[in-house]
N, C-alpha and C positions, 0 to 999 in steps of 0.2 A: 180090560182097557179096550177102548174103542179104536178101531183101525179104519183108515180110509186110504184109497189109492190116490196117487198123484193126479191121475186123470179125473177122478171124482172131485178132488180138491180144486182143480182148474175149472170144472163145470160149475161148482157152487161153493166158493170159499166162505160165504156167510154161514152155510150149514155146518162146515167144519169148525168154524169159530164158535158157533152156538153149542156144538157137541163138547167143546173144550171148557165149558163153564165151570165144572167141578173137578174134572179129571183130565189128564193129558190125553190128546188124541195122537195116535201113532200114524205117521204118514209112510205109506209103503209103496215101493217101486219094484216090480218083479219079485214079489215075496220077500223083499229085503227092507228092513227099516231104514228110512232115509232121514227122518226128522220127527219132532214132536211139536204139537201146538198146545200151548197152555194159555189159560185166560189171564187177563190183567190181574185179577184178584189173586189167583194162584201164584203167579210170578212174584207179586209183591209179598205174599206170605212166605214164599221160599226165601226170597232175599232177606226179609226181616229175620227169619229163623237163623239163616247163616250168619248175619251180622251179630245177632245176640250170642250165638255159639262162639264166634271168634272173640267177641268182647269178654265173655265169661271165661274162656280159656286163657286169655291174656291176663286177666285179673288173678286167676288161680296160679299162674306161672310167674307173676311179678314178684320181685324181691323188694320188700318194703323195709328191710333191716336198716337201711341208711336213710330212711325217710325223715323229712323235716316236719316237726309238729305243726299242725294247722295254726295254732296261736302264734308261732314264730313267723310264719308266712304272712299272717295278717299284720303283725307289727312291722315287718320289713316293707310291706306294701303301703303302710300308713292307712290302713282301712279301719 
């Protein structure tokens, strides 16, 4: 992982953003990690993965034993 100091980040934020295109960039202050910069694309991919994971887990844990058949719902709604 690429690391950059806060002072270097302040000097050239565009460079730090460019470095974060494919992988997070660690922001360091006095040899201690303070933050990470991730690209828009990577952030969106992480969010999409987490949403899919949560949805899949919810479906696996759902109790469909008292579910109403689809055909009954269609009739009830008059569709």
